[in-house]
C-alpha positions as CSV (number, residue, x, y, z in Angstrom):
1,X,55.4,-183.2,-61.4
2,X,55.6,-179.5,-61.7
3,X,59.5,-179.6,-63.3
4,X,58.0,-182.4,-66.0
5,X,55.0,-180.1,-66.8
6,X,58.0,-177.1,-67.4
7,X,59.7,-179.4,-69.5
8,X,57.1,-180.2,-71.5
9,X,55.9,-176.7,-71.9
10,X,59.7,-176.1,-73.0
11,X,59.7,-178.3,-75.8
12,X,56.3,-177.2,-76.8
13,X,57.5,-173.7,-77.4
14,X,61.1,-174.7,-79.1
15,X,58.6,-176.9,-81.7
16,X,56.5,-174.1,-82.5
17,X,59.3,-171.9,-82.8
18,X,61.4,-174.4,-85.1
19,X,58.4,-175.5,-87.0
20,X,57.8,-171.6,-87.6
21,X,61.5,-171.2,-88.8
22,X,61.9,-174.6,-90.9
23,X,58.8,-173.4,-92.8
24,X,60.0,-170.4,-93.8
25,X,61.7,-171.1,-96.9
26,X,61.9,-167.6,-98.4
27,X,64.8,-165.8,-95.9
28,X,63.0,-165.5,-92.8
29,X,59.8,-163.8,-91.8
30,X,60.8,-163.2,-88.3
31,X,64.2,-161.4,-89.4
32,X,62.4,-159.9,-92.2
33,X,59.7,-158.3,-90.0
34,X,62.6,-157.4,-87.2
35,X,64.8,-155.8,-89.9
36,X,61.9,-153.6,-91.4
37,X,61.0,-152.6,-87.6
38,X,64.7,-151.4,-86.8
39,X,64.6,-149.6,-90.2
40,X,61.9,-147.3,-89.4
41,X,62.6,-143.7,-88.0
42,X,61.0,-144.7,-84.4
43,X,62.2,-148.3,-84.7
44,X,60.4,-149.3,-81.0
45,X,57.0,-147.8,-81.0
46,X,55.3,-148.9,-78.4
47,X,52.5,-150.4,-81.0
48,X,55.3,-152.9,-82.2
49,X,56.7,-153.4,-78.6
50,X,55.6,-157.4,-78.9
51,X,57.8,-157.9,-81.9
52,X,60.3,-159.0,-79.8
53,X,62.1,-162.6,-79.7
54,X,64.0,-161.8,-76.6
55,X,64.1,-164.5,-73.6
56,X,60.9,-162.7,-71.9
57,X,58.7,-162.6,-74.9
58,X,57.1,-165.2,-77.2
59,X,59.0,-167.0,-79.8
60,X,56.4,-166.9,-82.6
61,X,55.0,-164.3,-83.9
62,X,52.0,-166.2,-85.0
63,X,51.2,-166.1,-81.1
64,X,51.5,-162.6,-79.9
65,X,52.9,-160.4,-82.0
66,X,50.4,-157.3,-82.7
67,X,49.1,-157.3,-86.3
68,X,50.3,-160.5,-87.1
69,X,48.1,-163.3,-88.3
70,X,49.9,-166.8,-89.4
71,X,48.3,-169.8,-91.5
72,X,46.8,-172.8,-89.2
73,X,50.4,-174.7,-89.1
74,X,52.0,-171.6,-87.9
75,X,54.4,-171.7,-90.7
76,X,53.2,-168.6,-93.0
77,X,52.3,-165.1,-92.1
78,X,49.2,-164.5,-94.3
79,X,48.1,-161.2,-93.0
80,X,50.1,-158.1,-91.8
81,X,47.5,-155.7,-90.3
82,X,49.3,-152.6,-89.1
83,X,46.8,-149.7,-89.9
84,X,47.1,-146.4,-87.7
85,X,49.9,-147.7,-85.5
86,X,52.1,-144.3,-85.9
87,X,54.8,-146.1,-88.3
88,X,57.0,-143.7,-89.8
89,X,59.5,-144.4,-92.4
90,X,60.1,-146.5,-95.8
91,X,59.2,-149.8,-97.8
92,X,62.9,-150.3,-99.0
93,X,63.7,-152.6,-96.3
94,X,60.8,-154.3,-96.5
95,X,61.7,-157.9,-97.9
96,X,58.4,-158.8,-99.8
97,X,60.0,-161.9,-100.9
98,X,60.2,-163.5,-97.7
99,X,56.2,-163.7,-97.5
100,X,55.2,-165.9,-100.3
101,X,51.8,-166.7,-98.8
102,X,50.9,-162.9,-97.7
103,X,46.9,-162.3,-98.1
104,X,46.3,-159.2,-96.5
105,X,49.0,-156.2,-96.0
106,X,47.5,-153.3,-94.3
107,X,49.7,-150.5,-93.7
108,X,47.0,-147.5,-94.1
109,X,46.6,-144.4,-92.0
110,X,50.6,-144.1,-90.6
111,X,53.5,-141.8,-91.8
112,X,55.0,-143.9,-94.2
113,X,56.9,-142.3,-97.4
114,X,59.3,-142.6,-100.1
115,X,58.4,-145.3,-103.2
116,X,56.3,-147.9,-103.5
117,X,59.3,-150.8,-104.2
118,X,58.5,-152.7,-107.7
119,X,59.3,-155.9,-105.2
120,X,55.9,-155.7,-103.8
121,X,54.9,-157.5,-107.3
122,X,56.8,-160.6,-105.2
123,X,53.4,-161.0,-103.1
124,X,51.9,-163.4,-105.6
125,X,49.2,-164.6,-103.2
126,X,48.3,-160.9,-101.9
127,X,44.2,-160.5,-102.1
128,X,44.3,-156.9,-100.0
129,X,46.8,-154.1,-100.1
130,X,45.7,-151.1,-98.3
131,X,48.6,-148.4,-98.0
132,X,46.3,-145.4,-98.2
133,X,46.5,-142.1,-96.0
134,X,50.7,-142.0,-96.1
135,X,53.1,-139.9,-97.6
136,X,54.0,-142.2,-100.6
137,X,55.5,-140.5,-104.2
138,X,56.7,-141.2,-107.1
139,X,54.8,-143.7,-109.4
140,X,52.4,-146.9,-109.0
141,X,55.0,-149.7,-109.6
142,X,54.2,-151.5,-113.1
143,X,54.7,-154.7,-111.1
144,X,51.6,-154.2,-109.3
145,X,50.1,-155.7,-112.2
146,X,51.9,-159.0,-111.1
147,X,49.5,-159.3,-108.3
148,X,47.0,-161.1,-110.2
149,X,44.7,-162.5,-107.0
150,X,44.3,-158.7,-105.8
151,X,40.5,-157.9,-104.8
152,X,41.3,-154.6,-103.1
153,X,44.0,-151.7,-103.9
154,X,43.8,-148.6,-101.7
155,X,46.0,-146.4,-102.9
156,X,44.4,-142.7,-102.1
157,X,45.5,-140.2,-99.9
158,X,49.3,-140.3,-100.8
159,X,51.5,-138.4,-103.2
160,X,51.8,-140.6,-106.0
161,X,52.4,-138.8,-109.4
162,X,52.4,-140.2,-113.2
163,X,50.2,-142.4,-114.9
164,X,48.5,-144.9,-113.7
165,X,50.2,-148.2,-115.4
166,X,48.6,-149.9,-117.9
167,X,49.6,-153.3,-115.9
168,X,46.6,-152.6,-113.6
169,X,44.6,-154.0,-116.5
170,X,46.2,-157.5,-115.6
171,X,44.5,-157.7,-112.2
172,X,41.0,-159.5,-113.3
173,X,40.0,-160.0,-109.8
174,X,40.2,-156.6,-108.7
175,X,36.6,-155.3,-106.9
176,X,37.8,-152.2,-104.9
177,X,40.1,-149.6,-106.5
178,X,40.5,-146.4,-104.7
179,X,43.1,-144.1,-106.2
180,X,41.8,-140.8,-105.1
181,X,43.5,-137.6,-103.7
182,X,46.9,-138.0,-105.2
183,X,48.9,-136.4,-108.2
184,X,48.0,-139.0,-110.5
185,X,48.2,-137.3,-114.4
186,X,48.1,-138.6,-117.8
187,X,45.0,-140.3,-119.6
188,X,43.4,-143.6,-118.3
189,X,44.9,-146.6,-119.8
190,X,42.7,-148.6,-121.6
191,X,43.6,-151.7,-119.9
192,X,41.5,-150.5,-116.8
193,X,38.5,-151.3,-118.7
194,X,39.8,-155.1,-118.7
195,X,38.8,-155.0,-114.9
196,X,35.0,-156.7,-115.4
197,X,35.1,-157.8,-111.6
198,X,35.1,-153.9,-110.3
199,X,32.5,-152.6,-107.9
200,X,34.5,-149.9,-106.1
201,X,36.4,-147.7,-108.9
202,X,37.5,-143.8,-106.8
203,X,39.7,-141.7,-108.9
204,X,38.9,-137.9,-107.7
205,X,41.1,-135.2,-106.9
206,X,44.0,-136.0,-109.6
207,X,45.0,-134.4,-112.3
208,X,43.8,-137.2,-114.7
209,X,42.9,-135.7,-118.2
210,X,41.7,-137.2,-121.5
211,X,38.6,-139.0,-122.5
212,X,36.8,-141.6,-120.1
213,X,36.9,-144.9,-122.1
214,X,33.0,-145.6,-123.2
215,X,33.2,-149.0,-121.7
216,X,34.0,-147.7,-118.3
217,X,31.1,-149.2,-116.6
218,X,31.8,-152.6,-118.3
219,X,31.0,-155.7,-116.5
220,X,27.9,-154.5,-114.9
221,X,29.0,-155.0,-111.4
222,X,30.2,-151.4,-111.0
223,X,28.4,-149.9,-107.9
224,X,30.4,-146.7,-107.3
225,X,32.1,-144.5,-109.8
226,X,33.9,-141.2,-108.7
227,X,36.0,-139.3,-111.2
228,X,35.6,-135.8,-109.9
229,X,38.2,-132.5,-109.9
230,X,40.2,-133.9,-112.7
231,X,40.4,-133.0,-116.4
232,X,38.7,-135.3,-118.2
233,X,36.8,-134.4,-121.2
234,X,33.1,-135.3,-121.6
235,X,31.8,-136.2,-125.0
236,X,28.1,-135.3,-125.6
237,X,26.8,-137.9,-127.9
238,X,24.1,-136.3,-130.3
239,X,21.0,-139.2,-131.0
């Protein structure tokens, strides 16, 4: 009886792994995660110890891999939450196209650096993108506008520079936008007023300039607005 039980358990484990692998139609989600892990400067941090497919570990990241949550069918990874994991490295080796159903990507409060790749715009179903409190530099990629289902975008506490891309105005679903404590410059794109669902808009401690759009508070849902420590020009309209 014990032998039959072991065989049954083995078949179940293999079936789960096969189901995950077969359902992964975009290049291999397991392989993509391991490739990125191995590209980090601390490729085997204790925080990612569970990311392993050796014979002594779970086959499926859906079960025991830290920070990983899959859909009900154990087919696609839908949430990646690696906040405060002590990770140091870049996103250039993160194969975004392998995660077509990803809903949450939280990499906040680590030591990630380099540019934010334009390929991040391939995450068509993403609703939460938190990469705040890292060391990212360069510009915000215009491909961010492809994330049309995004509700929360946190880019604060980095070293991002250049203008805020006008494509950000394409994310009509955006509720929470946080950009403070970067090196962003130039004037606000007029398209930012298209974000009529926004409740939180934080842009303080940058080098933004020009006039604030008259309709910056349009939509009637705005609860928090912060634009301090910039170079904005405020017009005092006389009645």
